[in-house]
N, C-alpha and C positions, 0 to 999 in steps of 0.2 A: 584573436581571442576577445571576447566581450570585455569591455572596461569594467562592467558590473562584476564579472567573475574575478578579474585581476584584483579588484578592491576587496573581494570577499575571501580570497585565499590567504592562508598563513602557514608558515612552515610547521609541520607536525612535530618537529624536534625542538625548535627554539621560539616559535611563534612570530618570527620576523617575516617581512614581506619578500616577495620573489621579484627577480628581474629575468628577462628573456635573453638567453645566450645560445645561439646556434641550435635552434629547435629544442631547447630545453628550458625549463624554469629552474633558476638557481637562487637559493636563499641568500639574502644579503648578509645574514648573520653567521651561518655555520656552513654554507656552501652545499647544503643538501640539495639534490637536483632530481628532477623527474623529466621524462621525455614528453614532448608535445607532438602528437600525431594527428594529422588532418585537423589541426587547430584545437585539439582536445588534450589537456594535460592527463597523463595516464599515471595515477599514483599507485595503483595496484593492478596486477594482471588478472583477467577473468579466470574463474575456476575452470579446470580442465573438463569437468563433467557438466558444465553449463551448456544447455541447448538454447541458442538464441531464439528469441520470439520473432514471429513474422508480423509484419505490419498489418493491422486491422483498423479500418476507419471507424472510430467511435463517435457516437452521438448520444443525446439524451434518451433516445428511444431504441437503441441497439443493445445487443448483448443480453445476458440473463437478467431476470428481475433484480437480482442482487446488484449487478453492475449498474443498472438503471437507477436504483436507489442511491448508489454511491455517487453517481453523477449529480443527482438532485441535491444530495446532502452537501457535496463539495461546492457546488454552485451557490448554495445558500450561505455557506460559511465565507466564501470569497466576497460575496456582495456586502457582508457585514463589516469588512475590514477597510481601513483607509486606502485610498487610491495609490498612495506611495508605499504601501506595505511591501517589503521585500520577501518573496516566497522562495523557499528551497523545496523542490520536488524530489524526494529521495526514492530511488527505485523507479524512476520515471519510465524506464523501458522505451517503448515505441511511441511515447507521448500520448497515451490514451486520453489524458485530461488536459493536454497542453492548450487546447483552444479556449478553455475556460480562463486562462491567464492572459489573454490578449490585452495589450496596452497596460500591462502590469509589470513591475520589476520582478523578474523570474529567472531562476537557474534550475537546470535539470541535471540530476546526478544518477548514475547507475554503475553497476559493477562490470557492465559490458559496454564497449564503445559504439552504441547505436548512433545512427546519424542524428537522432533527435535530442541527444544529451550534450551538455556543455563540458563535462569532465567525468572522468572514470575513477572511482575509488570505492573500496570496501571499508566502510567506516568502523568496522570491528578490527581492522588492522592499523589504520592511521586516520587522523582527523586533520586534514589540511585546510581548515576553515577557522575564521575568527570566532571566538567564543562571544556569546551575547550579541550577535550581529544580525540575526534574521527576525523579522516580524512574524513570520509564520513558516513552519515546517510541515510538509504534507507527506503522509505515509499511507498510501492507498493500496491495500492488499499486498503488503510487503513484509510486515512483522513476522508473519507465520513462516517466512522463508529464511529467517535468520536464526542460526542455531543458538548463538549467545544473544537471545532476544532482549534479555534484561540489560546486559551491558550496552547493547546497541541503543536501546531506548534512553539509557542514561546519557549516552553521547549526544543524542539529538536534543535532549533537555538543555545541555550546556550551550547549544548554539542559539537558543532563543534570547531575544531581548527581554528585559523586564516588561511584563504585560503581553509578551508574545504568545502565539497559539501553536500548539501541536495538534494537527488534524489527522485523525487515524480512522481507517476502515480495516477491519480484520474479520475474516470468516470464522464461523463456529461450527454449524452443522453443514459443513461442505466437505465433499470428498477430497481425498488426497489429490493434489494437482501439482504440475511442474516437478514431478518426481525426478531425481531423488532429493530435491531441495525443498521439502515441505516438512516442517519440524514441530510446530506448536499450534495449539488452540488455547485461547484464554477465556475464562468465564467473566462475567461482569464484576465479580468480587476480586478476581486477579487483576483486572484492568484498573479498578479503583486503587488497589494496593500498589500497583506499578507506578501510578502517578504520585502517591504519597512517598514512596521510596526515593523518588528523584525530585522531590520538592515542587511538584506540579499539582494544581488544583483542577478538578473536573468541572468544566462549565456545562458540558452536554454529554449525556450518555444514552444512546438509543440502541435498542435491539431492532433488527429488521426481521419481522415475523411473516412468514409466507408458507403455511402448511402445504399448500398445493405444490410448490416447487420441491419441498422435501418429499412429498409423495412421488413426484416425478423421479427423484433420485432412487427411491426404493423400487419403482417400476423398472428403471434401467438396470438396476442390480439383479432383479429377477430375470429380466430378459437375457442379459449377457453373461451372468455368472451362475445362475441357478438352473434355468430351463435347459441349457445345453447338456447338463449331466443327468437329466431325467429321461428315461426311455419308455417306449411303448405307449399305451393309451393315456397314461398319466401325463406324458409330454404334451399330447394334443389337447387334453382337457385343460392342462395348466396354461397353455398358450391361448386357448379360447377365453378363459377367465381373465387372463392378463389383458387381452384386447378389450374386454368389457370394462376392466378397471381403468384402462387408459381413456376410454370414452367417457366414463363417469368423471374422471379427473378433469378432462377438458370442459365438460358441462359445469362442474363446480367452479372452475376458473372463470368461465363466462359469467356465471351468476354472482360470484363473490368478488371478482375483480382482483387487482394486484395486492401484494402484501402491504404491510404498513410498518413505518418506523416510529416506534413509541418507546417510552421509558420502560425498562424491564420491571420496575417496581409495580407490584400488583398483578403482574401477568401470571395466570395459573400454569401455563405451559412454559417452562424454562428451556425452550428449544428454538432460539433464533437462528436464522440463516447466518447472521453475523452481527457485529457490533460496529457502531459509528460513534466516535468520541472526539470531543474537543477538550484538550488540556490547556491550562493557562499558567504561565509562569507569573508568580506574584510580582507586583510592581515594587513592593518593599519586602525584602526577605530577612 
């Protein structure tokens, strides 16, 4: 087990440190214990309806435009923090962004024991971490998958050091994904209120605007959900028109280029693909 992890863990019952005894972590204060499997403490068991993710090699130029925007955003935020900043990547999954943290103090957490994570825990059930311990907590496309998202957000806020950053990416105009564990979407106003509710200040709030990708979502919906139920000549006419729209969309994408991450203020269309936010815990509270 990483020494960094051992120093970061605290008993969720009494906040004391753990010792290792026969493949278990045992609290020095109250004897609360958890199993250690393949070197990973397992504080909570994965949900039975969870479908594990497959490993996909991620880079700055792979995945959807939204994913590429997330990569650029996170890379920028990491570069602005001190080299000794301790990062906690919550919902790290298969380590999509792990390469960005090379040579940085870094712990990865998920509710499933993927090979890429350091420990397993659902933070809505227990919090086995030291409060005020982390310089940055990273939450990339995770918040929408937590049913009690407000309580979860509050738990993360408690883990930050004074001056620490909570770095969030959350989709908005994106289809339901990873069903059946896709629960919420937040507007920019809700994201602002969420920070205030838990004592965090917004340092950066960007919307990622990409109308062409949203058009692509509509095209796919027409192709797979609408056209199959249309019969006769209307089906063939609809399909021909759809192919024409697809061609126009590709042409517009080539001309207009990728989407943009900008402040939502002043935007006439309140339809971002998603939001990217940096919250900051005040140094003095």
